[in-house]
Backbone of each chain as ProteinMPNN parsed JSONL, in Angstrom:
{"seq_chain_A": "MSLFSFTLIFAMAALSICLVMTAIRFAIGPTLPDRITAFDLFVANVIGIVAIYTELTGNEDFIDVAIILSLFGFLGSISFAYYLMKSTR", "coords_chain_A": {"N_chain_A": [[-0.469, -13.151, 35.311], [-0.632, -13.468, 31.941], [1.436, -14.151, 29.036], [0.25, -13.071, 26.852], [-1.456, -10.929, 27.706], [0.537, -9.362, 28.737], [1.887, -8.675, 26.396], [-0.099, -7.109, 25.182], [-0.309, -4.989, 26.989], [2.232, -3.935, 26.797], [2.117, -3.06, 24.135], [0.17, -1.063, 24.367], [1.563, 0.719, 25.985], [3.642, 1.463, 24.259], [2.172, 2.742, 22.266], [1.243, 4.863, 23.773], [3.605, 6.259, 24.243], [4.006, 7.043, 21.609], [1.842, 8.829, 21.388], [2.706, 10.862, 23.105], [4.988, 11.781, 21.76], [3.811, 12.699, 19.405], [2.322, 14.774, 20.467], [4.365, 16.49, 21.207], [5.32, 17.262, 18.671], [3.006, 18.514, 17.829], [3.024, 20.704, 19.522], [5.446, 22.096, 18.94], [5.316, 22.447, 16.223], [6.201, 24.132, 13.252], [4.489, 25.281, 11.339], [0.994, 25.61, 10.364], [-0.07, 23.386, 8.743], [1.646, 21.31, 9.649], [0.633, 20.899, 12.19], [-1.87, 19.976, 11.539], [-1.324, 17.495, 10.328], [-0.165, 16.248, 12.509], [-2.387, 16.054, 14.125], [-3.847, 14.24, 12.625], [-2.272, 11.905, 12.872], [-2.554, 11.641, 15.595], [-5.27, 10.904, 15.869], [-5.127, 8.422, 14.563], [-3.442, 7.005, 16.309], [-5.073, 6.936, 18.582], [-7.162, 5.35, 17.658], [-5.792, 2.924, 17.384], [-5.169, 2.457, 20.109], [-7.742, 2.146, 21.163], [-8.493, -0.191, 19.829], [-6.667, -2.074, 20.905], [-7.405, -1.938, 23.557], [-9.979, -2.944, 23.41], [-9.378, -5.591, 22.804], [-8.047, -6.28, 25.119], [-9.914, -6.104, 27.206], [-11.944, -7.704, 26.234], [-14.482, -6.904, 25.622], [-16.831, -6.382, 23.182], [-18.072, -4.068, 22.344], [-16.617, -1.794, 22.157], [-15.456, -1.462, 19.698], [-17.028, -0.05, 17.969], [-16.547, 2.553, 18.685], [-14.065, 2.937, 17.513], [-14.744, 2.843, 14.798], [-16.339, 5.176, 14.514], [-14.434, 7.069, 15.239], [-12.578, 6.809, 13.146], [-14.086, 7.79, 11.056], [-14.538, 10.488, 11.88], [-11.989, 11.529, 12.163], [-10.958, 11.719, 9.544], [-12.826, 13.559, 8.519], [-12.24, 15.777, 10.118], [-9.549, 16.449, 9.399], [-9.845, 17.03, 6.67], [-11.636, 19.207, 6.763], [-10.121, 21.083, 8.15], [-8.089, 21.504, 6.265], [-9.518, 22.643, 4.131], [-10.408, 24.947, 5.376], [-7.963, 26.262, 5.749], [-7.256, 26.689, 3.053], [-9.307, 28.341, 2.135], [-9.044, 30.565, 3.816], [-6.635, 31.814, 3.307], [-6.675, 32.906, 0.807]], "CA_chain_A": [[-0.533, -12.376, 34.074], [-0.083, -14.294, 30.871], [2.3, -13.447, 28.081], [-0.597, -12.346, 25.9], [-1.846, -9.632, 28.265], [1.762, -8.557, 28.825], [2.118, -8.115, 25.056], [-1.061, -6.035, 24.923], [0.021, -3.816, 27.814], [3.426, -3.335, 26.178], [1.698, -2.338, 22.935], [-0.489, 0.181, 24.785], [2.598, 1.64, 26.466], [4.349, 2.001, 23.093], [1.296, 3.723, 21.606], [1.202, 6.069, 24.609], [4.824, 7.022, 23.918], [3.703, 7.672, 20.313], [0.976, 9.989, 21.631], [3.5, 11.94, 23.695], [5.846, 12.378, 20.729], [2.95, 13.471, 18.51], [1.959, 16.017, 21.151], [5.524, 17.396, 21.12], [5.297, 17.863, 17.336], [1.858, 19.424, 17.79], [3.355, 21.932, 20.24], [6.534, 22.871, 18.337], [5.211, 22.479, 14.773], [6.419, 25.52, 12.834], [3.39, 25.822, 10.547], [-0.312, 25.015, 10.661], [-0.21, 22.025, 8.21], [2.303, 20.364, 10.551], [-0.279, 20.568, 13.292], [-2.972, 19.163, 11.006], [-0.859, 16.099, 10.18], [0.0, 15.705, 13.849], [-3.738, 15.695, 14.572], [-4.199, 13.019, 11.898], [-1.58, 10.789, 13.533], [-3.179, 11.539, 16.922], [-6.488, 10.108, 15.722], [-4.748, 7.038, 14.238], [-2.947, 6.383, 17.543], [-6.192, 6.677, 19.498], [-7.867, 4.179, 17.126], [-5.008, 1.753, 17.777], [-5.323, 2.223, 21.555], [-9.087, 1.614, 21.373], [-8.498, -1.588, 19.368], [-5.951, -2.924, 21.858], [-8.21, -1.986, 24.781], [-11.06, -3.899, 23.132], [-8.85, -6.943, 22.916], [-7.622, -6.531, 26.498], [-11.07, -6.327, 28.066], [-12.853, -8.706, 25.667], [-15.806, -6.318, 25.391], [-16.844, -6.1, 21.742], [-18.796, -2.848, 22.005], [-15.722, -0.654, 21.997], [-14.95, -1.325, 18.331], [-17.824, 0.997, 17.322], [-15.846, 3.822, 18.926], [-12.997, 3.053, 16.516], [-15.363, 3.184, 13.51], [-16.719, 6.591, 14.52], [-13.215, 7.89, 15.257], [-11.967, 6.844, 11.815], [-14.886, 8.718, 10.244], [-14.418, 11.888, 12.259], [-10.628, 11.987, 11.93], [-10.888, 12.136, 8.145], [-13.618, 14.782, 8.368], [-11.529, 16.872, 10.771], [-8.383, 16.914, 8.647], [-10.312, 17.645, 5.432], [-12.227, 20.525, 7.005], [-9.025, 21.999, 8.466], [-7.386, 21.854, 5.036], [-10.337, 23.591, 3.359], [-10.377, 26.232, 6.091], [-6.698, 26.921, 5.405], [-7.245, 27.127, 1.662], [-10.22, 29.466, 1.959], [-8.726, 31.734, 4.625], [-5.426, 32.506, 2.871], [-6.811, 33.482, -0.517]], "C_chain_A": [[0.143, -13.17, 32.964], [0.783, -13.456, 29.935], [1.484, -12.604, 27.113], [-0.997, -10.974, 26.439], [-0.616, -8.742, 28.455], [2.084, -7.899, 27.482], [1.188, -6.942, 24.786], [-0.723, -4.793, 25.738], [1.276, -3.127, 27.284], [3.06, -2.523, 24.94], [1.006, -1.031, 23.302], [0.52, 1.188, 25.295], [3.346, 2.273, 25.299], [3.484, 3.029, 22.375], [1.151, 4.986, 22.456], [2.445, 6.921, 24.405], [4.659, 7.729, 22.57], [2.844, 8.914, 20.5], [1.775, 11.146, 22.211], [4.368, 12.621, 22.639], [5.031, 13.181, 19.719], [2.536, 14.789, 19.147], [3.113, 17.003, 21.143], [5.561, 18.064, 19.749], [4.135, 18.833, 17.193], [2.199, 20.74, 18.471], [4.392, 22.753, 19.485], [6.398, 23.002, 16.84], [5.302, 23.878, 14.225], [5.212, 26.108, 12.095], [2.092, 25.101, 10.902], [-0.531, 23.648, 9.998], [0.534, 20.955, 9.006], [1.367, 19.934, 11.665], [-1.449, 19.73, 12.785], [-2.539, 17.713, 10.838], [-0.62, 15.456, 11.54], [-1.355, 15.283, 14.431], [-4.208, 14.399, 13.908], [-3.566, 11.793, 12.559], [-2.132, 10.556, 14.94], [-4.412, 10.645, 16.858], [-6.161, 8.647, 15.424], [-4.237, 6.309, 15.478], [-4.087, 6.044, 18.487], [-7.027, 5.494, 19.002], [-7.118, 2.897, 17.491], [-5.156, 1.428, 19.254], [-6.696, 1.648, 21.851], [-9.159, 0.151, 20.951], [-7.814, -2.499, 20.378], [-6.721, -3.019, 23.178], [-9.397, -2.921, 24.613], [-10.582, -5.333, 23.289], [-8.484, -7.283, 24.36], [-8.808, -6.82, 27.407], [-11.994, -7.408, 27.532], [-14.256, -8.195, 25.441], [-15.882, -5.841, 23.942], [-17.507, -4.777, 21.379], [-17.862, -1.69, 21.703], [-15.275, -0.462, 20.557], [-15.778, -0.302, 17.548], [-17.189, 2.373, 17.52], [-14.751, 4.028, 17.879], [-13.566, 3.407, 15.146], [-15.682, 4.669, 13.448], [-15.488, 7.487, 14.524], [-12.568, 7.945, 13.884], [-12.759, 7.729, 10.869], [-14.567, 10.171, 10.586], [-12.994, 12.416, 12.115], [-10.437, 12.476, 10.509], [-11.627, 13.455, 7.936], [-12.882, 15.98, 8.967], [-10.361, 17.37, 9.95], [-8.804, 17.576, 7.34], [-10.868, 19.033, 5.681], [-11.157, 21.528, 7.406], [-8.3, 22.449, 7.2], [-8.201, 22.843, 4.207], [-10.408, 24.944, 4.031], [-9.106, 26.997, 5.772], [-6.734, 27.481, 3.997], [-8.169, 28.315, 1.437], [-9.718, 30.709, 2.668], [-7.505, 32.471, 4.097], [-5.555, 33.085, 1.477], [-7.256, 34.923, -0.478]], "O_chain_A": [[1.327, -13.498, 33.041], [0.847, -12.231, 30.035], [1.943, -11.574, 26.618], [-0.895, -9.973, 25.731], [-0.708, -7.519, 28.347], [2.494, -6.74, 27.422], [1.6, -5.918, 24.241], [-0.837, -3.672, 25.242], [1.381, -1.901, 27.312], [3.606, -1.445, 24.709], [1.213, -0.01, 22.647], [0.363, 2.387, 25.069], [3.654, 3.465, 25.327], [3.982, 4.061, 21.926], [0.956, 6.071, 21.91], [2.368, 8.149, 24.392], [5.106, 8.862, 22.397], [3.078, 9.936, 19.856], [1.543, 12.298, 21.844], [4.483, 13.846, 22.603], [5.487, 14.215, 19.23], [2.41, 15.803, 18.46], [2.893, 18.213, 21.079], [5.8, 19.267, 19.646], [4.255, 19.855, 16.518], [1.717, 21.791, 18.049], [4.256, 23.972, 19.386], [7.264, 23.606, 16.207], [4.561, 24.754, 14.671], [4.941, 27.303, 12.211], [2.092, 24.116, 11.64], [-1.138, 22.788, 10.635], [0.098, 19.805, 9.037], [1.313, 18.761, 12.035], [-1.964, 18.876, 13.507], [-3.295, 16.799, 11.167], [-0.845, 14.258, 11.71], [-1.452, 14.28, 15.138], [-4.874, 13.572, 14.531], [-4.228, 10.779, 12.777], [-2.174, 9.423, 15.419], [-4.583, 9.744, 17.68], [-6.81, 7.739, 15.944], [-4.552, 5.137, 15.686], [-4.077, 4.99, 19.122], [-7.544, 4.719, 19.807], [-7.736, 1.899, 17.863], [-5.257, 0.258, 19.623], [-6.824, 0.76, 22.694], [-9.801, -0.66, 21.619], [-8.321, -3.58, 20.679], [-6.695, -4.056, 23.84], [-9.784, -3.613, 25.555], [-11.288, -6.181, 23.835], [-8.597, -8.435, 24.778], [-8.725, -7.683, 28.281], [-12.764, -7.982, 28.302], [-15.144, -8.975, 25.098], [-15.092, -4.996, 23.522], [-17.505, -4.398, 20.208], [-18.261, -0.714, 21.068], [-14.76, 0.603, 20.218], [-15.29, 0.258, 16.566], [-17.274, 3.242, 16.652], [-14.531, 5.145, 17.412], [-12.957, 4.178, 14.404], [-15.351, 5.347, 12.475], [-15.485, 8.543, 13.892], [-12.06, 8.991, 13.481], [-12.185, 8.354, 9.977], [-14.351, 10.99, 9.692], [-12.8, 13.622, 11.96], [-9.828, 13.522, 10.283], [-11.126, 14.357, 7.264], [-12.897, 17.07, 8.395], [-10.182, 18.579, 9.805], [-8.203, 18.569, 6.93], [-10.608, 19.95, 4.902], [-11.254, 22.703, 7.052], [-7.937, 23.618, 7.066], [-7.641, 23.78, 3.639], [-10.462, 25.975, 3.359], [-9.134, 28.207, 5.553], [-6.298, 28.608, 3.759], [-7.858, 29.201, 0.641], [-9.939, 31.816, 2.178], [-7.336, 33.652, 4.402], [-4.61, 33.713, 0.999], [-7.416, 35.548, -1.527]]}, "seq_chain_B": "MFENVNFLLIREIISSVLIIIGVMFMLISTIGLLRFPDFYIRMSAITKGATLGLGLILSGMGIYFNEPDMFLKVVLIICFTFITSPVAAHVIGRTAVRNKIPFWDRTNLEEFKDYMHNEHQFHRDHEKDNRPNK", "coords_chain_B": {"N_chain_B": [[-7.984, -35.33, 13.977], [-7.212, -32.77, 14.688], [-7.431, -32.714, 17.489], [-5.748, -32.241, 19.624], [-4.841, -29.716, 19.418], [-4.406, -26.474, 20.59], [-6.467, -24.038, 19.926], [-7.01, -21.489, 20.836], [-4.6, -20.658, 21.899], [-3.039, -20.555, 19.575], [-4.367, -18.548, 18.156], [-3.927, -16.411, 19.918], [-1.146, -16.159, 19.709], [-0.723, -15.468, 16.983], [-2.175, -13.079, 16.865], [-0.736, -11.534, 18.737], [1.754, -11.301, 17.454], [1.057, -9.879, 15.115], [0.079, -7.517, 16.258], [2.333, -6.523, 17.575], [4.045, -6.044, 15.397], [2.555, -4.052, 14.054], [2.502, -2.017, 15.995], [5.184, -1.416, 16.083], [5.511, -0.316, 13.509], [3.926, 2.002, 13.818], [5.325, 3.295, 15.835], [7.771, 3.82, 14.57], [6.925, 5.519, 12.516], [6.021, 7.64, 14.038], [8.379, 8.529, 15.235], [9.573, 9.376, 12.909], [7.856, 11.512, 12.304], [8.618, 13.225, 14.315], [11.33, 13.725, 13.829], [12.015, 14.267, 11.151], [13.065, 16.664, 8.592], [11.31, 18.358, 7.194], [8.133, 19.605, 6.161], [6.779, 18.184, 4.108], [8.126, 15.732, 3.898], [7.657, 14.718, 6.418], [4.87, 14.392, 6.304], [4.68, 12.411, 4.378], [5.892, 10.244, 5.744], [4.035, 9.806, 7.839], [1.651, 9.201, 6.431], [2.144, 6.77, 5.109], [3.322, 4.989, 7.055], [1.698, 5.031, 9.432], [-0.823, 4.271, 8.532], [-0.404, 1.644, 7.596], [0.451, 0.458, 9.997], [-1.844, 0.738, 11.583], [-3.657, -0.848, 10.151], [-2.464, -3.371, 10.53], [-2.654, -3.698, 13.341], [-5.451, -3.71, 13.693], [-6.205, -5.948, 12.153], [-4.961, -7.965, 13.592], [-6.476, -7.834, 15.938], [-8.976, -8.613, 14.912], [-8.436, -11.272, 14.215], [-8.033, -12.392, 16.727], [-10.592, -12.251, 17.967], [-12.308, -13.758, 16.301], [-14.918, -13.866, 15.104], [-17.79, -13.423, 12.962], [-19.164, -10.856, 12.744], [-17.448, -9.119, 14.038], [-15.212, -9.373, 12.398], [-16.256, -8.228, 10.086], [-16.606, -5.564, 10.895], [-13.949, -4.879, 11.377], [-12.838, -5.114, 8.801], [-14.288, -3.104, 7.582], [-13.311, -0.777, 8.915], [-10.609, -0.917, 8.143], [-10.741, -0.72, 5.316], [-11.897, 1.828, 5.068], [-9.941, 3.452, 6.266], [-7.762, 2.969, 4.548], [-8.716, 4.076, 2.207], [-9.293, 6.792, 2.814], [-6.995, 7.946, 3.948], [-4.844, 8.526, 1.998], [-6.267, 10.439, 0.514], [-6.754, 12.521, 2.323], [-4.1, 13.206, 2.856], [-3.321, 14.128, 0.352], [-4.955, 16.382, 0.014], [-4.087, 18.013, 2.14], [-1.4, 18.332, 1.433], [-1.624, 19.699, -1.006], [-2.786, 22.059, -0.091], [-0.644, 22.981, 1.448], [1.296, 23.469, -0.532], [0.018, 25.502, -1.963], [-0.015, 27.454, 0.033], [2.613, 28.064, 0.214], [4.467, 26.727, 1.949], [7.709, 26.249, 3.18], [10.2, 24.279, 1.453], [12.573, 21.616, 2.177], [16.059, 22.47, 2.217], [17.714, 20.808, 0.74], [16.19, 19.518, -1.086], [15.443, 18.38, -4.374], [14.247, 20.526, -6.684], [13.719, 21.063, -9.381], [12.035, 19.972, -11.429], [9.611, 20.43, -10.196], [9.567, 23.221, -10.126], [9.482, 23.813, -12.857], [7.003, 22.699, -13.459], [5.259, 24.253, -11.861], [5.715, 26.737, -13.034], [4.702, 26.348, -15.639], [2.044, 25.842, -14.964], [1.27, 28.275, -13.827], [1.576, 29.945, -16.006], [-0.397, 28.927, -17.634], [-2.657, 29.51, -16.081], [-2.588, 32.297, -16.127], [-3.0, 32.858, -18.821], [-5.523, 31.891, -19.011], [-6.966, 33.6, -17.305], [-6.595, 35.908, -18.768], [-8.02, 35.421, -21.077], [-10.552, 35.355, -20.058], [-10.998, 37.87, -19.208], [-13.051, 40.778, -19.167], [-12.783, 43.415, -20.341], [-10.975, 43.508, -22.558]], "CA_chain_B": [[-6.643, -34.884, 13.62], [-6.866, -31.533, 15.39], [-7.982, -32.711, 18.847], [-4.786, -31.823, 20.635], [-4.329, -28.384, 19.112], [-5.056, -25.406, 21.361], [-6.679, -22.97, 18.935], [-6.936, -20.183, 21.5], [-3.179, -20.287, 21.999], [-2.554, -20.183, 18.236], [-4.901, -17.226, 17.833], [-3.233, -15.403, 20.726], [0.22, -15.939, 19.204], [-0.794, -14.725, 15.716], [-2.623, -11.726, 17.183], [0.357, -10.811, 19.386], [2.791, -10.961, 16.473], [0.553, -8.808, 14.243], [-0.029, -6.259, 17.006], [3.677, -5.99, 17.822], [4.559, -5.468, 14.144], [1.833, -2.808, 13.804], [2.943, -0.986, 16.933], [6.517, -0.982, 15.657], [5.333, 0.61, 12.384], [3.429, 3.297, 14.286], [6.403, 3.948, 16.585], [8.757, 4.329, 13.616], [6.379, 6.679, 11.806], [5.964, 8.78, 14.957], [9.741, 9.064, 15.327], [9.756, 10.133, 11.677], [7.149, 12.792, 12.448], [9.334, 14.118, 15.227], [12.719, 13.964, 13.493], [12.295, 14.636, 9.765], [13.351, 18.102, 8.566], [10.495, 19.143, 6.281], [6.711, 19.25, 6.305], [6.327, 17.204, 3.105], [8.705, 14.427, 4.251], [6.929, 14.26, 7.602], [3.542, 13.934, 5.901], [4.875, 11.131, 3.701], [6.14, 9.218, 6.765], [2.793, 9.51, 8.552], [0.612, 8.623, 5.589], [2.403, 5.364, 4.828], [3.592, 4.126, 8.205], [0.611, 4.916, 10.403], [-1.928, 3.521, 7.933], [-0.046, 0.215, 7.612], [0.45, -0.013, 11.383], [-3.228, 0.626, 12.048], [-4.241, -2.034, 9.525], [-1.938, -4.588, 11.165], [-3.229, -3.819, 14.691], [-6.872, -4.077, 13.604], [-6.355, -7.33, 11.683], [-4.628, -8.822, 14.722], [-7.636, -7.883, 16.837], [-10.023, -9.415, 14.277], [-8.066, -12.694, 14.296], [-8.212, -12.861, 18.096], [-12.004, -12.433, 18.352], [-12.76, -14.929, 15.536], [-16.37, -13.836, 14.927], [-18.066, -12.779, 11.661], [-19.508, -9.429, 12.792], [-16.209, -8.413, 14.386], [-14.386, -9.353, 11.191], [-16.849, -7.257, 9.163], [-16.29, -4.212, 11.371], [-12.519, -4.636, 11.179], [-12.623, -4.876, 7.375], [-14.851, -1.772, 7.308], [-12.378, 0.263, 9.372], [-9.373, -0.956, 7.346], [-11.037, -0.168, 3.99], [-12.117, 3.27, 5.163], [-8.656, 4.117, 6.522], [-6.902, 2.893, 3.367], [-9.213, 4.981, 1.175], [-9.309, 8.207, 3.185], [-5.706, 8.505, 4.362], [-4.178, 9.231, 0.895], [-7.048, 11.607, 0.1], [-6.473, 13.594, 3.278], [-2.716, 13.645, 2.671], [-3.246, 14.903, -0.883], [-5.576, 17.697, 0.223], [-3.229, 18.829, 3.006], [-0.204, 18.685, 0.686], [-1.955, 20.744, -1.978], [-2.935, 23.297, 0.671], [0.68, 23.461, 1.858], [1.967, 24.049, -1.704], [-0.622, 26.791, -2.249], [0.343, 28.435, 1.053], [4.061, 28.277, 0.133], [5.242, 26.175, 3.053], [9.048, 26.073, 2.591], [10.764, 22.942, 1.304], [13.908, 21.406, 2.73], [16.999, 23.114, 1.296], [18.392, 19.825, -0.09], [15.252, 18.868, -1.992], [15.632, 18.718, -5.785], [12.971, 21.161, -7.008], [13.731, 21.589, -10.744], [10.811, 19.575, -12.127], [8.481, 21.105, -9.549], [9.524, 24.632, -10.559], [8.984, 23.825, -14.24], [5.555, 22.418, -13.435], [4.537, 25.412, -11.334], [5.809, 27.809, -14.026], [3.728, 26.062, -16.7], [0.688, 26.0, -14.426], [0.949, 29.689, -13.67], [1.394, 30.47, -17.356], [-1.723, 28.507, -18.08], [-3.701, 30.254, -15.372], [-2.582, 33.683, -16.582], [-3.693, 32.889, -20.106], [-6.938, 31.64, -18.764], [-7.558, 34.833, -16.805], [-6.582, 36.913, -19.834], [-9.124, 35.133, -21.98], [-11.853, 35.617, -19.457], [-11.138, 39.253, -18.751], [-14.097, 41.324, -20.035], [-12.489, 44.656, -21.048], [-9.724, 43.452, -23.31]], "C_chain_B": [[-6.238, -33.663, 14.451], [-7.345, -31.528, 16.827], [-7.027, -32.083, 19.84], [-4.256, -30.41, 20.418], [-5.113, -27.357, 19.92], [-5.236, -24.193, 20.446], [-6.615, -21.589, 19.561], [-5.488, -19.714, 21.594], [-2.632, -19.84, 20.646], [-3.066, -18.802, 17.857], [-4.208, -16.129, 18.63], [-1.84, -15.111, 20.174], [0.191, -15.116, 17.917], [-1.19, -13.271, 15.971], [-1.507, -10.91, 17.824], [1.418, -10.391, 18.383], [2.333, -9.817, 15.58], [0.502, -7.481, 14.991], [1.349, -5.666, 17.266], [4.267, -5.381, 16.555], [3.877, -4.124, 13.851], [2.273, -1.694, 14.721], [4.336, -0.496, 16.576], [6.424, -0.022, 14.471], [4.875, 1.981, 12.872], [4.501, 4.045, 15.062], [7.429, 4.559, 15.635], [8.215, 5.562, 12.891], [6.26, 7.879, 12.736], [7.344, 9.383, 15.181], [10.071, 9.866, 14.068], [9.057, 11.479, 11.717], [7.945, 13.755, 13.304], [10.691, 14.552, 14.671], [12.968, 14.448, 12.069], [12.324, 16.154, 9.599], [12.292, 18.963, 7.889], [9.043, 18.729, 6.458], [6.312, 18.122, 5.362], [6.873, 15.816, 3.418], [7.998, 13.86, 5.474], [5.564, 13.71, 7.224], [3.629, 12.598, 5.171], [5.074, 10.006, 4.709], [4.85, 8.828, 7.473], [1.824, 8.752, 7.673], [0.869, 7.147, 5.313], [2.478, 4.536, 6.101], [2.409, 3.936, 9.134], [-0.564, 4.136, 9.835], [-1.647, 2.017, 7.953], [-0.062, -0.331, 9.03], [-0.949, -0.199, 11.922], [-3.916, -0.592, 11.439], [-3.754, -3.31, 10.18], [-2.53, -4.787, 12.555], [-4.677, -4.3, 14.611], [-7.054, -5.503, 13.102], [-5.946, -8.322, 12.768], [-5.774, -8.944, 15.699], [-8.755, -8.727, 16.24], [-9.715, -10.909, 14.329], [-8.281, -13.207, 15.72], [-9.676, -13.121, 18.418], [-12.681, -13.562, 17.585], [-14.28, -15.015, 15.426], [-16.686, -13.082, 13.642], [-18.361, -11.292, 11.757], [-18.294, -8.583, 13.159], [-15.298, -8.283, 13.168], [-14.905, -8.325, 10.193], [-16.516, -5.831, 9.585], [-14.815, -3.878, 11.138], [-12.212, -4.343, 9.711], [-13.163, -3.504, 6.973], [-13.869, -0.679, 7.702], [-11.131, 0.279, 8.494], [-9.609, -0.359, 5.963], [-11.2, 1.347, 4.06], [-10.799, 4.006, 5.389], [-7.777, 4.104, 5.279], [-7.417, 3.763, 2.242], [-8.98, 6.432, 1.576], [-7.948, 8.764, 3.539], [-4.936, 9.147, 3.2], [-4.938, 10.462, 0.428], [-6.76, 12.784, 1.022], [-5.058, 14.117, 3.1], [-2.576, 14.496, 1.416], [-3.827, 16.289, -0.696], [-4.679, 18.581, 1.075], [-1.952, 19.24, 2.264], [-0.455, 19.766, -0.339], [-2.147, 22.079, -1.281], [-1.579, 23.866, 1.076], [1.427, 24.067, 0.682], [1.36, 25.402, -2.048], [-0.22, 27.859, -1.24], [1.837, 28.695, 1.131], [4.776, 27.91, 1.433], [6.632, 25.843, 2.513], [9.474, 24.614, 2.52], [12.082, 22.863, 2.065], [14.925, 21.937, 1.733], [17.752, 22.115, 0.436], [17.438, 19.072, -0.998], [15.516, 19.325, -3.421], [14.308, 19.228, -6.335], [12.849, 21.569, -8.473], [12.439, 21.245, -11.492], [9.597, 20.272, -11.535], [8.383, 22.568, -9.976], [9.041, 24.749, -12.001], [7.478, 23.647, -14.272], [4.78, 23.635, -12.944], [4.578, 26.578, -12.315], [4.785, 27.589, -15.143], [2.301, 26.267, -16.209], [0.321, 27.47, -14.313], [0.777, 30.376, -15.018], [-0.003, 30.163, -17.858], [-2.813, 29.317, -17.395], [-3.761, 31.702, -15.834], [-3.284, 33.815, -17.94], [-5.186, 32.738, -19.923], [-7.634, 32.909, -18.259], [-7.621, 35.892, -17.898], [-7.739, 36.687, -20.819], [-10.462, 35.528, -21.386], [-12.04, 37.066, -19.026], [-12.106, 40.0, -19.692], [-13.637, 42.509, -20.86], [-11.198, 44.584, -21.833], [-9.886, 42.629, -24.561]], "O_chain_B": [[-5.086, -33.531, 14.864], [-7.644, -30.46, 17.362], [-7.462, -31.453, 20.804], [-3.354, -29.955, 21.122], [-6.344, -27.373, 19.928], [-4.302, -23.425, 20.216], [-6.216, -20.624, 18.909], [-5.186, -18.537, 21.398], [-1.866, -18.881, 20.562], [-2.326, -17.983, 17.312], [-3.93, -15.051, 18.104], [-1.399, -13.962, 20.167], [0.975, -14.18, 17.761], [-0.626, -12.349, 15.382], [-1.336, -9.734, 17.504], [1.926, -9.272, 18.44], [3.099, -8.892, 15.307], [0.839, -6.438, 14.431], [1.526, -4.45, 17.19], [4.911, -4.333, 16.61], [4.539, -3.168, 13.446], [2.408, -0.549, 14.289], [4.648, 0.684, 16.738], [7.155, 0.967, 14.414], [5.369, 3.005, 12.401], [4.595, 5.269, 14.976], [7.903, 5.673, 15.857], [8.943, 6.53, 12.673], [6.383, 9.019, 12.287], [7.479, 10.6, 15.303], [10.75, 10.891, 14.131], [9.589, 12.475, 11.226], [7.952, 14.96, 13.053], [11.165, 15.638, 15.003], [14.037, 14.994, 11.796], [11.684, 16.868, 10.371], [12.354, 20.188, 7.991], [8.767, 17.601, 6.869], [5.591, 17.207, 5.759], [6.171, 14.822, 3.23], [7.768, 12.653, 5.555], [5.139, 12.683, 7.754], [2.754, 11.746, 5.326], [4.494, 8.931, 4.557], [4.596, 7.642, 7.686], [1.232, 7.766, 8.11], [-0.07, 6.352, 5.282], [1.8, 3.517, 6.232], [2.137, 2.821, 9.58], [-1.236, 3.414, 10.571], [-2.523, 1.216, 8.28], [-0.527, -1.447, 9.261], [-1.225, -1.166, 12.631], [-4.667, -1.29, 12.119], [-4.535, -4.241, 10.373], [-2.874, -5.91, 12.923], [-5.085, -5.186, 15.362], [-7.953, -6.206, 13.564], [-6.521, -9.407, 12.858], [-6.028, -10.023, 16.234], [-9.417, -9.475, 16.959], [-10.626, -11.724, 14.472], [-8.677, -14.36, 15.897], [-9.986, -14.113, 19.078], [-13.534, -14.257, 18.137], [-14.867, -16.079, 15.624], [-15.933, -12.186, 13.26], [-17.863, -10.522, 10.937], [-18.127, -7.47, 12.659], [-14.694, -7.237, 12.932], [-14.126, -7.636, 9.534], [-16.185, -4.99, 8.75], [-14.47, -2.759, 10.757], [-11.43, -3.444, 9.401], [-12.577, -2.822, 6.132], [-13.617, 0.241, 6.925], [-10.641, 1.349, 8.132], [-8.788, 0.418, 5.476], [-10.692, 2.066, 3.2], [-10.557, 5.051, 4.787], [-7.118, 5.098, 4.976], [-6.631, 4.164, 1.383], [-8.514, 7.226, 0.759], [-7.754, 9.975, 3.437], [-4.403, 10.241, 3.388], [-4.324, 11.434, -0.011], [-6.549, 13.906, 0.563], [-4.825, 15.323, 3.18], [-1.815, 15.464, 1.397], [-3.267, 17.27, -1.187], [-4.518, 19.766, 0.78], [-1.469, 20.359, 2.438], [0.38, 20.65, -0.535], [-1.731, 23.117, -1.797], [-1.379, 25.08, 1.054], [2.123, 25.068, 0.848], [2.079, 26.343, -2.384], [-0.095, 29.032, -1.593], [2.297, 29.446, 1.991], [5.584, 28.681, 1.949], [6.728, 25.202, 1.466], [9.156, 23.815, 3.402], [12.629, 23.865, 2.526], [14.693, 21.87, 0.526], [18.388, 22.528, -0.533], [17.832, 18.087, -1.622], [15.78, 20.502, -3.665], [13.348, 18.465, -6.447], [11.959, 22.352, -8.803], [11.823, 22.113, -12.112], [8.674, 20.657, -12.253], [7.29, 23.1, -10.167], [8.287, 25.662, -12.337], [6.767, 24.337, -15.003], [3.765, 24.01, -13.533], [3.608, 27.327, -12.431], [4.088, 28.52, -15.547], [1.454, 26.792, -16.931], [-0.791, 27.871, -14.655], [-0.054, 31.272, -15.168], [-0.691, 31.013, -18.423], [-3.77, 29.757, -18.032], [-4.843, 32.281, -15.929], [-4.051, 34.748, -18.175], [-5.991, 33.379, -20.598], [-8.728, 33.255, -18.705], [-8.568, 36.676, -17.962], [-8.346, 37.634, -21.319], [-11.375, 35.968, -22.085], [-13.106, 37.445, -18.54], [-11.985, 39.863, -20.909], [-14.06, 42.623, -22.011], [-10.397, 45.516, -21.778], [-8.933, 42.47, -25.324]]}, "name": "protein", "num_of_chains": 2, "seq": "MSLFSFTLIFAMAALSICLVMTAIRFAIGPTLPDRITAFDLFVANVIGIVAIYTELTGNEDFIDVAIILSLFGFLGSISFAYYLMKSTRMFENVNFLLIREIISSVLIIIGVMFMLISTIGLLRFPDFYIRMSAITKGATLGLGLILSGMGIYFNEPDMFLKVVLIICFTFITSPVAAHVIGRTAVRNKIPFWDRTNLEEFKDYMHNEHQFHRDHEKDNRPNK"}
């Protein structure tokens, strides 16, 4: 195992710890906008994990997953925010 | 001149350094999400730190693959993330202000209260002008 793959596996482990901490905030978040921002960070972490996995396996097809995830993460947070604004008026 | 240089090794080193810096940014912003006292401060930490960390990770991956189509996809993702992340943060923050999510008790709110007072005055005048039976 070279130093490069060790670096990538360490980075994936750190991003997994990030996912766990984001899930804790998602569980204990006092209000609904806290959970929406936690979801936003969740999507960003998953994009980072997909990028590092693409580099680890050398398969270039996985980067399309990251493109689609970046599109749908933005759409998800915007639609949640509009749902909140419409439902509380 | 460059016969003895191992370009794969150089690319691996640059990519590793960029990925480690990006992961550190994302780790710090996630700790900020978990530890900061207020919704607005937490949203600020996420919007700046996670976007920069994601850009660094993706550019490190693009440098490692060293191909034009991969570079184009990486630039596409980075541009889209850098455009949409502040927009999403602004929409969520405006929704939180409208829903009266409480601020931290040590936040200085004087200018914000003046602004909200003026805005509400303006809206009341606006409704008064548009009211039909008066």
